[in-house]
DSSP file (Angstrom, degrees, kcal/mol; ACC not computed):
  #  RESIDUE AA STRUCTURE BP1 BP2  ACC     N-H-->O    O-->H-N    N-H-->O    O-->H-N    TCO  KAPPA ALPHA  PHI   PSI    X-CA   Y-CA   Z-CA
    1    1 A X     >        0   0    0      0, 0.0     4,-2.3     0, 0.0     5,-0.2   0.000 360.0 360.0 360.0 -41.3  -26.9   43.3   32.1
    2    2 A X  H  >  +     0   0    0      1,-0.2     4,-2.4     2,-0.2     5,-0.2   0.891 360.0  50.6 -63.9 -38.3  -27.5   42.5   28.5
    3    3 A X  H  > S+     0   0    0      2,-0.2     4,-2.4     1,-0.2    -1,-0.2   0.891 110.0  49.7 -67.7 -38.4  -24.2   44.1   27.5
    4    4 A X  H  > S+     0   0    0      2,-0.2     4,-2.3     1,-0.2    -2,-0.2   0.905 111.9  47.9 -66.0 -41.7  -22.3   42.1   30.1
    5    5 A X  H  X S+     0   0    0     -4,-2.3     4,-2.2     2,-0.2    -2,-0.2   0.900 112.8  48.8 -64.6 -41.3  -23.9   38.9   28.9
    6    6 A X  H  X S+     0   0    0     -4,-2.4     4,-2.5     2,-0.2     5,-0.2   0.898 109.6  52.6 -65.7 -40.0  -23.1   39.7   25.3
    7    7 A X  H  X S+     0   0    0     -4,-2.4     4,-2.5     1,-0.2    -2,-0.2   0.923 110.7  46.7 -61.6 -45.8  -19.5   40.6   26.2
    8    8 A X  H  X S+     0   0    0     -4,-2.3     4,-2.5     2,-0.2    -1,-0.2   0.887 112.0  51.3 -64.2 -38.5  -19.1   37.2   27.9
    9    9 A X  H  X S+     0   0    0     -4,-2.2     4,-2.1     2,-0.2    -2,-0.2   0.922 112.6  45.0 -64.8 -43.7  -20.7   35.4   25.0
   10   10 A X  H  X S+     0   0    0     -4,-2.5     4,-2.5     2,-0.2    -2,-0.2   0.920 113.3  50.2 -66.9 -43.2  -18.4   37.1   22.5
   11   11 A X  H  X S+     0   0    0     -4,-2.5     4,-2.4     1,-0.2     5,-0.2   0.910 110.8  49.7 -62.3 -41.8  -15.3   36.5   24.6
   12   12 A X  H  X S+     0   0    0     -4,-2.5     4,-2.3     1,-0.2    -1,-0.2   0.901 111.3  49.1 -62.6 -41.5  -16.2   32.8   25.0
   13   13 A X  H  X S+     0   0    0     -4,-2.1     4,-2.4     2,-0.2    -2,-0.2   0.896 111.2  49.3 -65.9 -40.9  -16.6   32.5   21.2
   14   14 A X  H  X S+     0   0    0     -4,-2.5     4,-2.1     2,-0.2    -2,-0.2   0.934 113.2  46.0 -66.0 -45.3  -13.3   34.2   20.5
   15   15 A X  H  X S+     0   0    0     -4,-2.4     4,-2.2     1,-0.2    -2,-0.2   0.903 112.8  51.4 -63.8 -40.9  -11.4   32.0   23.0
   16   16 A X  H  X S+     0   0    0     -4,-2.3     4,-1.7    -5,-0.2    -2,-0.2   0.903 111.3  45.9 -62.4 -42.9  -13.1   28.9   21.6
   17   17 A X  H  X S+     0   0    0     -4,-2.4     4,-1.0     2,-0.2    -1,-0.2   0.862 111.2  53.1 -71.1 -34.1  -12.2   29.6   18.0
   18   18 A X  H >< S+     0   0    0     -4,-2.1     3,-0.5     1,-0.2     4,-0.3   0.918 109.6  48.3 -64.7 -42.5   -8.7   30.5   19.0
   19   19 A X  H >< S+     0   0    0     -4,-2.2     3,-1.0     1,-0.2    -1,-0.2   0.858 107.3  56.3 -65.7 -34.7   -8.3   27.1   20.7
   20   20 A X  H 3< S+     0   0    0     -4,-1.7    -1,-0.2     1,-0.2    -2,-0.2   0.764 107.2  50.0 -68.2 -24.8   -9.8   25.3   17.7
   21   21 A X  T << S+     0   0    0     -4,-1.0    -1,-0.2    -3,-0.5    -2,-0.2   0.404  80.2 117.9 -96.5   1.8   -7.1   26.8   15.5
   22   22 A X    <   -     0   0    0     -3,-1.0    20,-0.5    -4,-0.3     2,-0.4  -0.490  67.6-122.1 -70.9 138.1   -4.1   25.9   17.6
   23   23 A X        -     0   0    0     -2,-0.2     2,-0.3    18,-0.1    20,-0.2  -0.664  24.8-154.7 -82.3 130.5   -1.7   23.6   15.8
   24   24 A X  E     -a   43   0A   0     18,-2.8    20,-2.2    -2,-0.4     2,-0.0  -0.738  29.6 -93.3-100.4 153.2   -1.0   20.3   17.6
   25   25 A X  E >>  -a   44   0A   0     -2,-0.3     4,-1.4    18,-0.2     3,-1.0  -0.373  31.8-123.5 -64.7 144.1    2.2   18.3   17.2
   26   26 A X  H 3> S+     0   0    0     18,-2.1     4,-2.9     1,-0.3     5,-0.2   0.825 109.2  59.5 -57.6 -34.4    1.9   15.6   14.6
   27   27 A X  H 3> S+     0   0    0      1,-0.2     4,-1.4     2,-0.2    -1,-0.3   0.804 101.1  54.9 -69.8 -26.7    2.9   12.8   17.0
   28   28 A X  H <> S+     0   0    0     -3,-1.0     4,-0.8     2,-0.2    -1,-0.2   0.919 112.4  43.4 -68.5 -43.0   -0.1   13.7   19.2
   29   29 A X  H >< S+     0   0    0     -4,-1.4     3,-0.9     1,-0.2    -2,-0.2   0.942 113.9  50.0 -63.4 -47.9   -2.4   13.2   16.3
   30   30 A X  H 3< S+     0   0    0     -4,-2.9     3,-0.5     1,-0.2    -1,-0.2   0.767 101.2  64.8 -66.5 -24.7   -0.7   10.0   15.1
   31   31 A X  H 3< S+     0   0    0     -4,-1.4    -1,-0.2     1,-0.2    -2,-0.2   0.832 127.8   2.3 -67.0 -32.3   -0.9    8.6   18.6
   32   32 A X    X<  +     0   0    0     -3,-0.9     3,-1.3    -4,-0.8     4,-0.3  -0.472  68.2 168.0-154.4  74.6   -4.7    8.4   18.5
   33   33 A X  G >  S+     0   0    0     -3,-0.5     3,-1.6     1,-0.3   104,-0.1   0.795  75.0  66.5 -64.2 -28.4   -6.1    9.6   15.1
   34   34 A X  G >  S+     0   0    0      1,-0.3     3,-1.4     2,-0.2    -1,-0.3   0.769  88.1  69.3 -65.2 -23.0   -9.7    8.3   15.9
   35   35 A X  G <  S+     0   0    0     -3,-1.3    -1,-0.3     1,-0.3    -2,-0.2   0.754 101.1  46.6 -63.4 -23.7   -9.9   10.9   18.7
   36   36 A X  G X  S+     0   0    0     -3,-1.6     3,-2.1    -4,-0.3    99,-0.4   0.236  78.6 144.2-104.7  11.6  -10.0   13.7   16.0
   37   37 A X  T <  S+     0   0    0     -3,-1.4    99,-0.2     1,-0.3     3,-0.1  -0.280  76.7   3.4 -55.4 128.7  -12.6   12.0   13.7
   38   38 A X  T 3  S+     0   0    0     97,-3.3     2,-0.3     1,-0.2    -1,-0.3   0.445 107.3 113.1  78.7  -0.9  -14.9   14.6   12.1
   39   39 A X  S <  S-     0   0    0     -3,-2.1     2,-0.5    96,-0.3    96,-0.5  -0.782  73.8-112.8-106.5 149.0  -13.0   17.6   13.6
   40   40 A X        -     0   0    0     -2,-0.3     2,-0.4    94,-0.1    94,-0.2  -0.692  43.4-173.7 -77.4 127.2  -10.9   20.2   11.9
   41   41 A X  E     - B   0 133A   0     92,-2.9    92,-2.6    -2,-0.5     2,-0.5  -0.962  21.0-161.1-129.0 139.1   -7.3   19.7   12.9
   42   42 A X  E     - B   0 132A   0    -20,-0.5   -18,-2.8    -2,-0.4     2,-0.3  -0.988  19.1-171.9-117.4 125.2   -4.1   21.6   12.3
   43   43 A X  E     -aB  24 131A   0     88,-2.5    88,-1.6    -2,-0.5     2,-0.2  -0.881   7.3-174.6-120.0 151.5   -0.9   19.7   12.8
   44   44 A X  E     +a   25   0A   0    -20,-2.2   -18,-2.1    -2,-0.3    86,-0.1  -0.699  56.8  63.5-127.4-178.7    2.7   20.7   12.9
   45   45 A X  E    S+     0   0A   0      1,-0.3    54,-1.2    84,-0.2    55,-0.6   0.900  82.1 113.1  65.0  43.7    6.1   18.9   13.1
   46   46 A X  E     -CB  98 129A   0     83,-0.9    83,-1.9    52,-0.2     2,-0.4  -0.871  56.0-137.9-134.0 168.1    5.6   17.1    9.9
   47   47 A X  E     -CB  97 128A   0     50,-2.2    50,-2.9    -2,-0.3     2,-0.6  -0.986  16.3-130.0-127.0 141.7    7.2   17.1    6.4
   48   48 A X  E     -CB  96 127A   0     79,-3.1    79,-1.8    -2,-0.4     2,-0.3  -0.829  34.3-129.3 -85.1 123.5    5.4   16.9    3.0
   49   49 A X        -     0   0    0     46,-2.9    46,-0.4    -2,-0.6    77,-0.1  -0.573  25.3-106.2 -81.2 133.7    7.3   14.1    1.2
   50   50 A X        -     0   0    0     -2,-0.3     9,-1.7    12,-0.2     2,-0.3  -0.176  31.6-134.6 -58.5 149.2    8.5   14.9   -2.2
   51   51 A X  B     -G   58   0B   0      7,-0.2     2,-0.5    74,-0.1     7,-0.3  -0.810  20.1-109.9-105.7 146.8    6.6   13.4   -5.2
   52   52 A X     >  -     0   0    0      5,-3.8     4,-2.7    -2,-0.3     5,-0.2  -0.652  25.6-143.4 -72.9 123.2    8.2   11.8   -8.2
   53   53 A X  T  4 S+     0   0    0     -2,-0.5    -1,-0.2     1,-0.2    71,-0.0   0.788  95.6  46.1 -61.9 -28.6    7.5   14.3  -11.1
   54   54 A X  T  4 S+     0   0    0      1,-0.1    -1,-0.2     3,-0.1    -2,-0.0   0.827 125.8  24.3 -85.2 -32.1    7.0   11.4  -13.6
   55   55 A X  T  4 S-     0   0    0      2,-0.2    -2,-0.2    -3,-0.1    -1,-0.1   0.602  89.9-130.4-112.8 -13.7    4.7    9.2  -11.6
   56   56 A X  S  < S+     0   0    0     -4,-2.7    -3,-0.1     1,-0.3     2,-0.1   0.428  73.1 107.3  79.0  -3.9    3.0   11.4   -9.1
   57   57 A X  S    S-     0   0    0      1,-0.2    -5,-3.8    -5,-0.2    -1,-0.3  -0.361  83.8 -65.1 -97.7-179.1    3.8    9.0   -6.2
   58   58 A X  B     -G   51   0B   0     -7,-0.3    -7,-0.2    -2,-0.1    -1,-0.2  -0.388  57.5-109.8 -67.1 145.5    6.3    9.3   -3.5
   59   59 A X    >   -     0   0    0     -9,-1.7     3,-1.4     1,-0.1     2,-0.2  -0.380  37.7 -96.5 -72.5 152.5    9.9    9.4   -4.6
   60   60 A X  T 3  S+     0   0    0      1,-0.2    -1,-0.1    -2,-0.1    -9,-0.0  -0.503 109.3  44.1 -68.7 134.2   12.2    6.5   -3.8
   61   61 A X  T 3  S-     0   0    0     -2,-0.2    -1,-0.2    -3,-0.1     5,-0.2  -0.011  92.4-142.2 118.7 -29.3   14.1    7.1   -0.6
   62   62 A X    <   -     0   0    0     -3,-1.4   -12,-0.2   -12,-0.1    64,-0.1  -0.217  52.3  -3.3  71.7-160.1   11.3    8.6    1.5
   63   63 A X  S >  S-     0   0    0      1,-0.1     3,-1.8   -14,-0.1     2,-0.1  -0.193  86.5 -87.0 -66.9 156.7   11.7   11.4    4.0
   64   64 A X  T 3  S+     0   0    0      1,-0.3    -1,-0.1     3,-0.0     3,-0.1  -0.418 113.3  12.3 -64.0 132.6   15.0   13.0    4.7
   65   65 A X  T 3  S+     0   0    0      1,-0.3    -1,-0.3    -2,-0.1     2,-0.2   0.527  89.6 145.7  80.3   5.9   16.8   11.2    7.5
   66   66 A X    <   -     0   0    0     -3,-1.8     2,-0.5    -5,-0.2    -1,-0.3  -0.541  42.4-139.6 -78.1 143.4   14.6    8.2    7.4
   67   67 A X        -     0   0    0     -2,-0.2     2,-0.4    -3,-0.1    -1,-0.0  -0.896  18.3-166.4-104.6 126.8   16.2    4.8    8.1
   68   68 A X        -     0   0    0     -2,-0.5     2,-0.3    -6,-0.0     3,-0.0  -0.935   2.3-167.7-116.6 135.3   15.0    1.9    6.0
   69   69 A X        -     0   0    0     -2,-0.4     2,-0.2     8,-0.1     3,-0.1  -0.740  35.5 -88.8-112.2 165.3   15.7   -1.7    6.7
   70   70 A X    >   -     0   0    0     -2,-0.3     3,-2.3     1,-0.1     6,-0.1  -0.485  55.9 -94.6 -70.3 141.8   15.2   -4.8    4.6
   71   71 A X  T 3  S+     0   0    0      1,-0.3    -1,-0.1    -2,-0.2     3,-0.1  -0.358 111.2  12.0 -60.2 131.3   11.8   -6.3    4.9
   72   72 A X  T 3  S+     0   0    0      1,-0.3    -1,-0.3     4,-0.1     3,-0.1   0.487  91.5 148.4  82.3   2.5   11.8   -9.1    7.5
   73   73 A X    X   -     0   0    0     -3,-2.3     3,-1.6     1,-0.1    -1,-0.3  -0.393  58.5 -95.3 -70.8 149.6   15.3   -8.1    8.7
   74   74 A X  T 3  S+     0   0    0      1,-0.2    -1,-0.1    -3,-0.1     3,-0.1  -0.425 108.3  17.7 -65.7 132.6   16.0   -8.8   12.4
   75   75 A X  T 3  S+     0   0    0      1,-0.2     2,-0.5    -2,-0.1    -1,-0.2   0.356  92.8 116.8  90.1  -6.4   15.3   -5.7   14.5
   76   76 A X    <   -     0   0    0     -3,-1.6    -1,-0.2    -6,-0.1    -4,-0.1  -0.848  64.8-127.6 -97.8 126.3   13.2   -3.8   12.0
   77   77 A X        -     0   0    0     -2,-0.5     2,-0.4    -3,-0.1    -8,-0.1  -0.448  20.7-127.2 -71.4 142.1    9.7   -3.1   13.2
   78   78 A X        -     0   0    0     -2,-0.1     2,-0.1    -7,-0.1    -1,-0.1  -0.716  24.1-115.9 -89.6 140.6    7.0   -4.2   10.7
   79   79 A X        -     0   0    0     -2,-0.4     3,-0.1     1,-0.1    25,-0.1  -0.472  34.3-105.4 -73.6 142.6    4.4   -1.6    9.8
   80   80 A X        -     0   0    0     23,-0.2     2,-0.2    -2,-0.1    -1,-0.1  -0.320  43.4 -93.0 -66.3 152.6    0.8   -2.3   10.8
   81   81 A X        -     0   0    0     -3,-0.1     2,-0.3     1,-0.0    -1,-0.1  -0.466  51.2-173.3 -67.4 132.4   -1.5   -3.4    8.1
   82   82 A X        -     0   0    0     -2,-0.2     2,-0.2    -3,-0.1     3,-0.1  -0.888  27.7-105.0-126.3 157.5   -3.4   -0.3    6.6
   83   83 A X        -     0   0    0     -2,-0.3     2,-0.0     1,-0.1     3,-0.0  -0.527  49.0 -96.4 -75.9 147.3   -6.2    0.1    4.2
   84   84 A X        -     0   0    0     -2,-0.2     2,-0.7     1,-0.1    -1,-0.1  -0.368  38.2-115.5 -65.1 145.1   -5.1    1.3    0.8
   85   85 A X        +     0   0    0     21,-0.1     2,-0.5    -3,-0.1    -1,-0.1  -0.730  37.3 176.1 -85.3 116.3   -5.5    5.1    0.3
   86   86 A X        -     0   0    0     -2,-0.7    23,-0.1    53,-0.2     6,-0.1  -0.822  13.8-159.0-123.4  90.6   -8.1    5.8   -2.4
   87   87 A X        -     0   0    0     -2,-0.5     3,-0.1     1,-0.1     6,-0.1  -0.328  29.0-100.2 -65.0 151.3   -8.7    9.5   -2.7
   88   88 A X    >   -     0   0    0      1,-0.2     3,-1.8     2,-0.1    -1,-0.1  -0.162  54.9 -71.2 -64.0 166.3  -12.0   10.6   -4.3
   89   89 A X  T 3  S+     0   0    0      1,-0.3    -1,-0.2     3,-0.0     3,-0.1  -0.356 124.1  26.5 -59.8 135.4  -12.1   11.6   -7.9
   90   90 A X  T 3  S+     0   0    0      1,-0.3    22,-2.3    -3,-0.1     2,-0.3   0.442 105.4  98.8  88.9   0.5  -10.4   15.0   -8.4
   91   91 A X  E <   -D  111   0A   0     -3,-1.8     2,-0.4    20,-0.3    -1,-0.3  -0.873  57.7-150.3-119.9 153.8   -8.2   14.6   -5.4
   92   92 A X  E     -D  110   0A   0     18,-3.3    18,-2.2    -2,-0.3     2,-0.1  -0.948  25.1-107.8-125.1 145.1   -4.5   13.5   -5.1
   93   93 A X  E     -D  109   0A   0     -2,-0.4     2,-0.5    16,-0.2    16,-0.3  -0.435  27.5-156.3 -69.4 140.2   -2.8   11.6   -2.3
   94   94 A X  E     -D  108   0A   0     14,-3.0     2,-0.6    -2,-0.1    14,-0.6  -0.986   8.8-142.8-119.1 127.2   -0.3   13.6   -0.2
   95   95 A X        -     0   0    0     -2,-0.5   -46,-2.9   -46,-0.4     2,-0.4  -0.817  19.3-170.0 -94.8 119.8    2.4   11.7    1.7
   96   96 A X  E     -C   48   0A   0     -2,-0.6     2,-0.5    10,-0.2    10,-0.2  -0.879  12.2-151.9-110.8 140.6    3.1   13.2    5.1
   97   97 A X  E     -C   47   0A   0    -50,-2.9   -50,-2.2    -2,-0.4     2,-0.8  -0.965  10.6-147.4-111.7 119.9    6.1   12.2    7.3
   98   98 A X  E >   -C   46   0A   0     -2,-0.5     3,-0.6     6,-0.4   -52,-0.2  -0.787   5.2-159.5 -89.3 110.7    5.5   12.6   11.0
   99   99 A X  T 3  S+     0   0    0    -54,-1.2     3,-0.4    -2,-0.8    -1,-0.2   0.855  90.8  44.4 -61.6 -37.5    8.8   13.5   12.6
  100  100 A X  T 3  S+     0   0    0    -55,-0.6    -1,-0.2     1,-0.2     2,-0.1   0.649 129.3  24.6 -83.4 -15.3    7.8   12.4   16.1
  101  101 A X    X   +     0   0    0     -3,-0.6     3,-1.9     3,-0.1    -3,-0.3  -0.555  66.9 173.6-148.0  74.9    6.2    9.2   15.0
  102  102 A X  T 3  S+     0   0    0     -3,-0.4    -4,-0.1     1,-0.3    -3,-0.1   0.677  73.9  66.2 -64.7 -17.4    7.7    8.0   11.6
  103  103 A X  T 3  S+     0   0    0     -6,-0.1     2,-0.3     2,-0.0    -1,-0.3   0.621  76.5 104.6 -79.4 -10.2    5.8    4.7   11.6
  104  104 A X    <   -     0   0    0     -3,-1.9     2,-0.5    -6,-0.2    -6,-0.4  -0.558  47.1-176.9 -75.4 129.8    2.4    6.4   11.3
  105  105 A X        +     0   0    0     -2,-0.3     2,-0.2   -75,-0.1    -8,-0.1  -0.937   9.1 170.9-127.5 106.5    0.9    6.1    7.8
  106  106 A X        -     0   0    0     -2,-0.5     2,-0.8   -10,-0.2   -10,-0.2  -0.667  38.5-108.6-109.3 168.0   -2.4    7.9    7.3
  107  107 A X        +     0   0    0     -2,-0.2    34,-2.9    30,-0.2     2,-0.4  -0.865  44.6 169.7-100.6 106.9   -4.4    8.6    4.1
  108  108 A X  E     +De  94 141A   0     -2,-0.8   -14,-3.0   -14,-0.6     2,-0.3  -0.940   2.1 167.7-118.6 139.3   -4.2   12.3    3.3
  109  109 A X  E     -De  93 142A   0     32,-2.5    34,-3.2    -2,-0.4     2,-0.3  -0.973  12.1-173.2-147.2 160.8   -5.4   13.9    0.1
  110  110 A X  E     -D   92   0A   0    -18,-2.2   -18,-3.3    -2,-0.3    34,-0.1  -0.939  46.1 -66.3-147.0 168.0   -6.1   17.3   -1.4
  111  111 A X  E  >  -D   91   0A   0     32,-0.4     4,-2.5    -2,-0.3   -20,-0.3  -0.260  47.8-121.8 -57.4 143.7   -7.6   18.7   -4.6
  112  112 A X  H  > S+     0   0    0    -22,-2.3     4,-2.4     1,-0.2     5,-0.2   0.880 111.6  49.7 -59.3 -41.6   -5.5   17.9   -7.6
  113  113 A X  H  > S+     0   0    0    -23,-0.3     4,-1.9     1,-0.2    -1,-0.2   0.867 111.7  49.1 -68.9 -33.1   -5.0   21.6   -8.6
  114  114 A X  H  > S+     0   0    0      2,-0.2     4,-2.4     1,-0.2    -2,-0.2   0.891 110.8  50.8 -68.3 -39.6   -4.0   22.4   -5.0
  115  115 A X  H  X S+     0   0    0     -4,-2.5     4,-2.6     2,-0.2    -2,-0.2   0.898 108.3  52.3 -63.5 -41.9   -1.5   19.5   -5.0
  116  116 A X  H  X S+     0   0    0     -4,-2.4     4,-1.8     2,-0.2    -1,-0.2   0.924 111.4  46.4 -61.0 -45.6    0.0   20.7   -8.3
  117  117 A X  H  X S+     0   0    0     -4,-1.9     4,-2.2     1,-0.2    -2,-0.2   0.909 111.9  50.9 -63.4 -42.3    0.6   24.1   -6.8
  118  118 A X  H  X S+     0   0    0     -4,-2.4     4,-2.5     1,-0.2    -2,-0.2   0.904 107.7  52.6 -63.2 -41.4    2.0   22.7   -3.6
  119  119 A X  H  X>S+     0   0    0     -4,-2.6     4,-1.4     1,-0.2     5,-1.3   0.883 109.0  50.7 -62.2 -37.9    4.5   20.5   -5.6
  120  120 A X  H  <5S+     0   0    0     -4,-1.8    -1,-0.2     2,-0.2    -2,-0.2   0.919 111.9  47.0 -63.1 -43.6    5.6   23.7   -7.5
  121  121 A X  H  <5S+     0   0    0     -4,-2.2    -2,-0.2     1,-0.2    -1,-0.2   0.858 113.2  48.5 -67.8 -35.0    6.2   25.5   -4.2
  122  122 A X  H  <5S-     0   0    0     -4,-2.5     3,-0.4    -5,-0.2    -1,-0.2   0.735  99.4-136.5 -76.1 -22.2    8.0   22.5   -2.6
  123  123 A X  T  <5 -     0   0    0     -4,-1.4    -3,-0.2     1,-0.2    -4,-0.1   0.819  62.0 -67.7  68.0  29.4   10.3   22.1   -5.7
  124  124 A X  S   <S+     0   0    0     -5,-1.3     2,-0.3     1,-0.2    -1,-0.2   0.864 110.1 116.9  55.8  40.0    9.8   18.4   -5.5
  125  125 A X  S    S-     0   0    0     -3,-0.4    -1,-0.2    -6,-0.2     2,-0.2  -0.938  78.9 -88.3-130.6 155.5   11.7   18.2   -2.2
  126  126 A X        -     0   0    0     -2,-0.3     2,-0.4   -64,-0.1   -77,-0.2  -0.453  52.4-170.7 -61.5 131.4   10.8   17.2    1.3
  127  127 A X  E     -B   48   0A   0    -79,-1.8   -79,-3.1    -2,-0.2     2,-0.1  -0.992  25.2-121.4-133.7 129.7    9.4   20.3    3.0
  128  128 A X  E     +B   47   0A   0     -2,-0.4    21,-3.2   -81,-0.2    22,-0.4  -0.442  48.9 164.3 -63.6 142.9    8.5   21.1    6.6
  129  129 A X  E     -BF  46 148A   0    -83,-1.9   -83,-0.9    19,-0.3     2,-0.4  -0.937  41.3-133.7-153.6 171.7    4.9   22.1    6.8
  130  130 A X  E     - F   0 147A   0     17,-2.2    17,-2.4    -2,-0.3     2,-0.3  -0.995  31.0-169.4-130.9 129.3    1.7   22.7    8.8
  131  131 A X  E     -BF  43 146A   0    -88,-1.6   -88,-2.5    -2,-0.4     2,-0.4  -0.922  15.4-152.8-126.7 149.5   -1.5   21.3    7.4
  132  132 A X  E     +BF  42 145A   0     13,-2.9    12,-2.5    -2,-0.3    13,-1.5  -0.971  31.0 151.5-117.6 133.3   -5.2   21.7    8.3
  133  133 A X  E     -BF  41 143A   0    -92,-2.6   -92,-2.9    -2,-0.4     2,-0.3  -0.941  30.8-149.5-153.1 170.2   -7.6   18.9    7.5
  134  134 A X  E     + F   0 142A   0      8,-1.4     8,-2.5    -2,-0.3     2,-0.3  -0.985  42.5  94.9-143.4 145.4  -10.8   17.1    8.4
  135  135 A X  E     - F   0 141A   0    -96,-0.5   -97,-3.3   -99,-0.4     2,-0.3  -0.983  60.8 -71.0 168.6-155.1  -11.7   13.5    8.0
  136  136 A X  E  >  - F   0 140A   0      4,-2.2     4,-2.6    -2,-0.3  -102,-0.1  -0.977  29.3-125.0-138.3 144.6  -12.0   10.1    9.5
  137  137 A X  T  4 S+     0   0    0     -2,-0.3   -30,-0.2     1,-0.2     4,-0.1   0.742 111.1  46.2 -65.1 -22.3   -9.3    7.6   10.4
  138  138 A X  T  4 S+     0   0    0      2,-0.1    -1,-0.2     1,-0.1   -55,-0.1   0.856 123.5  28.5 -87.9 -37.6  -10.9    4.9    8.3
  139  139 A X  T  4 S-     0   0    0      1,-0.3   -53,-0.2   -54,-0.1     2,-0.2   0.685 111.8-107.3-100.7 -20.8  -11.6    6.8    5.1
  140  140 A X  E  <  - F   0 136A   0     -4,-2.6    -4,-2.2   -55,-0.1     2,-0.4  -0.555  28.2 -79.6 118.9 176.2   -8.9    9.4    5.1
  141  141 A X  E     -eF 108 135A   0    -34,-2.9   -32,-2.5    -6,-0.2     2,-0.7  -0.973  26.1-143.7-126.1 127.4   -8.3   13.1    5.7
  142  142 A X  E     -eF 109 134A   0     -8,-2.5    -8,-1.4    -2,-0.4     2,-0.4  -0.815  18.5-140.9 -92.4 117.3   -8.9   15.9    3.2
  143  143 A X  E     + F   0 133A   0    -34,-3.2   -32,-0.4    -2,-0.7   -10,-0.3  -0.648  25.1 173.4 -78.6 125.5   -6.3   18.7    3.5
  144  144 A X  E     +     0   0A   0    -12,-2.5     2,-0.3    -2,-0.4   -11,-0.2   0.602  65.4  18.6-106.8 -17.4   -7.9   22.1    3.1
  145  145 A X  E     - F   0 132A   0    -13,-1.5   -13,-2.9     2,-0.0     2,-0.3  -0.991  59.3-175.6-154.7 143.8   -4.9   24.3    4.0
  146  146 A X  E     - F   0 131A   0     -2,-0.3     2,-0.4   -15,-0.2   -15,-0.2  -0.987   8.5-163.9-140.0 152.0   -1.2   24.0    4.1
  147  147 A X  E     - F   0 130A   0    -17,-2.4   -17,-2.2    -2,-0.3     3,-0.4  -0.982  19.0-146.4-135.3 122.4    1.7   26.3    5.2
  148  148 A X  E    S+ F   0 129A   0     -2,-0.4   -19,-0.3   -19,-0.2   -20,-0.1  -0.521  70.5  31.1 -90.4 155.3    5.2   25.5    4.1
  149  149 A X              0   0    0    -21,-3.2   -20,-0.2    -2,-0.2    -1,-0.2   0.774 360.0 360.0  78.8  27.6    8.4   26.0    5.9
  150  150 A X              0   0    0    -22,-0.4   -21,-0.2    -3,-0.4  -105,-0.1   0.461 360.0 360.0 -89.6 360.0    7.1   25.7    9.5
């Protein structure tokens, strides 16, 4: 009986951890980011937006295939007001483009040395990726893992 109970406990733990590591589509996250507050989340169907090598910010032009209108032009949706993204000391902002919900703008950041390595791997170009992070919709999300070319 003890072995059977232990077997069920281990099986339950394995299934639970496997479910926790499944990547969800970026548009599901962007639809209700507060639902994931404080939880480790892995998202897919996103692009890491290239950074300007000289300034460290996003390059002019934005994500590949994005359509930009003049501010205040008729028919262009206005982006909702967001809080400025202020990563903690030692961290750098990462700009993500959500393919299924391009209007979503969240505050994502990672350690500066990790960001430098990622920029080298991306070649300063927009790159499809899968990222794992934890955080809060009000303060931002710290990226702990990324996988390029997904």
